[in-house]
C-alpha positions as protocol buffer text, in pm:
chain_id: "A"
residue {
  index: 1
  type: MET
  ca { x: 2230 y: -649 z: -300 }
}
residue {
  index: 2
  type: PRO
  ca { x: 2488 y: -390 z: -195 }
}
residue {
  index: 3
  type: ASP
  ca { x: 2381 y: -125 z: 53 }
}
residue {
  index: 4
  type: VAL
  ca { x: 2400 y: 211 z: -125 }
}
residue {
  index: 5
  type: PHE
  ca { x: 2336 y: 419 z: 187 }
}
residue {
  index: 6
  type: ILE
  ca { x: 2599 y: 580 z: 407 }
}
residue {
  index: 7
  type: ASP
  ca { x: 2451 y: 431 z: 723 }
}
residue {
  index: 8
  type: GLU
  ca { x: 2131 y: 284 z: 862 }
}
residue {
  index: 9
  type: ALA
  ca { x: 1998 y: 618 z: 990 }
}
residue {
  index: 10
  type: THR
  ca { x: 2043 y: 777 z: 646 }
}
residue {
  index: 11
  type: ARG
  ca { x: 1874 y: 479 z: 481 }
}
residue {
  index: 12
  type: ASP
  ca { x: 1579 y: 501 z: 719 }
}
residue {
  index: 13
  type: ARG
  ca { x: 1543 y: 878 z: 668 }
}
residue {
  index: 14
  type: LEU
  ca { x: 1553 y: 852 z: 288 }
}
residue {
  index: 15
  type: GLN
  ca { x: 1320 y: 553 z: 272 }
}
residue {
  index: 16
  type: ALA
  ca { x: 1074 y: 732 z: 501 }
}
residue {
  index: 17
  type: ALA
  ca { x: 1082 y: 1036 z: 271 }
}
residue {
  index: 18
  type: ALA
  ca { x: 1017 y: 813 z: -30 }
}
residue {
  index: 19
  type: PHE
  ca { x: 724 y: 648 z: 152 }
}
residue {
  index: 20
  type: ARG
  ca { x: 575 y: 988 z: 238 }
}
residue {
  index: 21
  type: ARG
  ca { x: 605 y: 1091 z: -127 }
}
residue {
  index: 22
  type: LEU
  ca { x: 438 y: 769 z: -243 }
}
residue {
  index: 23
  type: VAL
  ca { x: 151 y: 821 z: 2 }
}
residue {
  index: 24
  type: HIS
  ca { x: 108 y: 1183 z: -111 }
}
residue {
  index: 25
  type: HIS
  ca { x: 112 y: 1070 z: -475 }
}
residue {
  index: 26
  type: LEU
  ca { x: -158 y: 808 z: -412 }
}
residue {
  index: 27
  type: GLN
  ca { x: -370 y: 1058 z: -219 }
}
residue {
  index: 28
  type: ALA
  ca { x: -353 y: 1299 z: -512 }
}
residue {
  index: 29
  type: ARG
  ca { x: -419 y: 1031 z: -776 }
}
residue {
  index: 30
  type: THR
  ca { x: -764 y: 924 z: -664 }
}
residue {
  index: 31
  type: ASP
  ca { x: -835 y: 825 z: -1024 }
}
residue {
  index: 32
  type: VAL
  ca { x: -604 y: 527 z: -980 }
}
residue {
  index: 33
  type: GLN
  ca { x: -814 y: 246 z: -840 }
}
residue {
  index: 34
  type: ASN
  ca { x: -681 y: -5 z: -587 }
}
residue {
  index: 35
  type: VAL
  ca { x: -782 y: -292 z: -817 }
}
residue {
  index: 36
  type: ASP
  ca { x: -554 y: -142 z: -1086 }
}
residue {
  index: 37
  type: LEU
  ca { x: -265 y: -101 z: -841 }
}
residue {
  index: 38
  type: MET
  ca { x: -311 y: -464 z: -736 }
}
residue {
  index: 39
  type: GLY
  ca { x: -333 y: -579 z: -1096 }
}
residue {
  index: 40
  type: VAL
  ca { x: -14 y: -407 z: -1203 }
}
residue {
  index: 41
  type: GLY
  ca { x: 200 y: -392 z: -890 }
}
residue {
  index: 42
  type: GLY
  ca { x: 54 y: -651 z: -658 }
}
residue {
  index: 43
  type: PHE
  ca { x: -13 y: -396 z: -381 }
}
residue {
  index: 44
  type: CYS
  ca { x: -257 y: -113 z: -313 }
}
residue {
  index: 45
  type: ARG
  ca { x: -340 y: 156 z: -61 }
}
residue {
  index: 46
  type: ASN
  ca { x: -478 y: -109 z: 176 }
}
residue {
  index: 47
  type: CYS
  ca { x: -150 y: -297 z: 161 }
}
residue {
  index: 48
  type: LEU
  ca { x: 51 y: 16 z: 245 }
}
residue {
  index: 49
  type: GLY
  ca { x: -174 y: 84 z: 542 }
}
residue {
  index: 50
  type: ASP
  ca { x: -143 y: -277 z: 654 }
}
residue {
  index: 51
  type: TRP
  ca { x: 235 y: -266 z: 621 }
}
residue {
  index: 52
  type: LEU
  ca { x: 245 y: 57 z: 822 }
}
residue {
  index: 53
  type: HIS
  ca { x: 32 y: -106 z: 1092 }
}
residue {
  index: 54
  type: GLU
  ca { x: 255 y: -417 z: 1095 }
}
residue {
  index: 55
  type: ALA
  ca { x: 569 y: -204 z: 1122 }
}
residue {
  index: 56
  type: ALA
  ca { x: 420 y: -13 z: 1415 }
}
residue {
  index: 57
  type: THR
  ca { x: 322 y: -338 z: 1586 }
}
residue {
  index: 58
  type: GLU
  ca { x: 672 y: -481 z: 1538 }
}
residue {
  index: 59
  type: ALA
  ca { x: 822 y: -161 z: 1681 }
}
residue {
  index: 60
  type: GLY
  ca { x: 585 y: -163 z: 1978 }
}
residue {
  index: 61
  type: VAL
  ca { x: 420 y: 159 z: 1865 }
}
residue {
  index: 62
  type: PRO
  ca { x: 44 y: 178 z: 1923 }
}
residue {
  index: 63
  type: LEU
  ca { x: -128 y: 238 z: 1589 }
}
residue {
  index: 64
  type: GLU
  ca { x: -475 y: 110 z: 1514 }
}
residue {
  index: 65
  type: HIS
  ca { x: -517 y: -78 z: 1187 }
}
residue {
  index: 66
  type: ALA
  ca { x: -790 y: 161 z: 1066 }
}
residue {
  index: 67
  type: ASP
  ca { x: -574 y: 462 z: 1160 }
}
residue {
  index: 68
  type: ALA
  ca { x: -286 y: 330 z: 951 }
}
residue {
  index: 69
  type: ARG
  ca { x: -513 y: 298 z: 650 }
}
residue {
  index: 70
  type: THR
  ca { x: -659 y: 643 z: 715 }
}
residue {
  index: 71
  type: HIS
  ca { x: -305 y: 781 z: 708 }
}
residue {
  index: 72
  type: VAL
  ca { x: -244 y: 627 z: 366 }
}
residue {
  index: 73
  type: TYR
  ca { x: -582 y: 725 z: 219 }
}
residue {
  index: 74
  type: GLY
  ca { x: -575 y: 1076 z: 366 }
}
residue {
  index: 75
  type: MET
  ca { x: -928 y: 1013 z: 495 }
}
residue {
  index: 76
  type: HIS
  ca { x: -1123 y: 722 z: 637 }
}
residue {
  index: 77
  type: GLN
  ca { x: -1118 y: 431 z: 394 }
}
residue {
  index: 78
  type: SER
  ca { x: -1499 y: 418 z: 372 }
}
residue {
  index: 79
  type: ASP
  ca { x: -1510 y: 788 z: 279 }
}
residue {
  index: 80
  type: TRP
  ca { x: -1248 y: 732 z: 8 }
}
residue {
  index: 81
  type: LYS
  ca { x: -1451 y: 443 z: -132 }
}
residue {
  index: 82
  type: LYS
  ca { x: -1768 y: 655 z: -144 }
}
residue {
  index: 83
  type: GLN
  ca { x: -1590 y: 944 z: -313 }
}
residue {
  index: 84
  type: HIS
  ca { x: -1348 y: 770 z: -549 }
}
residue {
  index: 85
  type: GLN
  ca { x: -1392 y: 395 z: -586 }
}
residue {
  index: 86
  type: THR
  ca { x: -1558 y: 264 z: -900 }
}
residue {
  index: 87
  type: GLU
  ca { x: -1700 y: -81 z: -970 }
}
residue {
  index: 88
  type: ALA
  ca { x: -1425 y: -321 z: -1074 }
}
residue {
  index: 89
  type: THR
  ca { x: -1460 y: -474 z: -1418 }
}
residue {
  index: 90
  type: PRO
  ca { x: -1413 y: -846 z: -1484 }
}
residue {
  index: 91
  type: LYS
  ca { x: -1090 y: -759 z: -1668 }
}
residue {
  index: 92
  type: GLN
  ca { x: -955 y: -567 z: -1367 }
}
residue {
  index: 93
  type: LEU
  ca { x: -1047 y: -849 z: -1131 }
}
residue {
  index: 94
  type: ALA
  ca { x: -882 y: -1109 z: -1355 }
}
residue {
  index: 95
  type: ARG
  ca { x: -564 y: -901 z: -1378 }
}
residue {
  index: 96
  type: MET
  ca { x: -561 y: -860 z: -1000 }
}
residue {
  index: 97
  type: ALA
  ca { x: -606 y: -1236 z: -952 }
}
residue {
  index: 98
  type: GLY
  ca { x: -308 y: -1306 z: -1176 }
}
residue {
  index: 99
  type: SER
  ca { x: -101 y: -1049 z: -989 }
}
residue {
  index: 100
  type: LEU
  ca { x: -189 y: -1207 z: -655 }
}
residue {
  index: 101
  type: GLU
  ca { x: -73 y: -1542 z: -790 }
}
residue {
  index: 102
  type: ARG
  ca { x: 259 y: -1381 z: -891 }
}
residue {
  index: 103
  type: ASN
  ca { x: 287 y: -1239 z: -537 }
}
residue {
  index: 104
  type: LYS
  ca { x: 229 y: -1584 z: -395 }
}
residue {
  index: 105
  type: ALA
  ca { x: 488 y: -1741 z: -628 }
}
residue {
  index: 106
  type: ALA
  ca { x: 738 y: -1475 z: -523 }
}
residue {
  index: 107
  type: GLY
  ca { x: 672 y: -1544 z: -154 }
}
residue {
  index: 108
  type: LEU
  ca { x: 504 y: -1208 z: -101 }
}
residue {
  index: 109
  type: GLY
  ca { x: 175 y: -1344 z: 26 }
}
residue {
  index: 110
  type: ASN
  ca { x: -171 y: -1325 z: -114 }
}
residue {
  index: 111
  type: ASP
  ca { x: -344 y: -1082 z: 123 }
}
residue {
  index: 112
  type: LEU
  ca { x: -599 y: -844 z: -22 }
}
residue {
  index: 113
  type: GLY
  ca { x: -603 y: -638 z: 295 }
}
């Protein structure tokens, strides 16, 4: 894939801005359940928090796992669950399971976070 960015610093700055916008979007759209995100896209808020934590670890930056998830949720994960999470339906769970299998087949892992 060709690199469309002027340089690495520009790429990093623009990707970081896109990540911040995605996080803001997910914080505002509390009606969108993680099970639905997993079912459609193969990732959820937990995944983003985990990826943020992994990136910090790789960069040698101290960031607790729970703090990374709190950053993504905009509040502690347990508070978000109490306020916004609904019971997953069998259909949602089946869709998520299929999506996780597609992740695995694509070499993306199968971690629920």
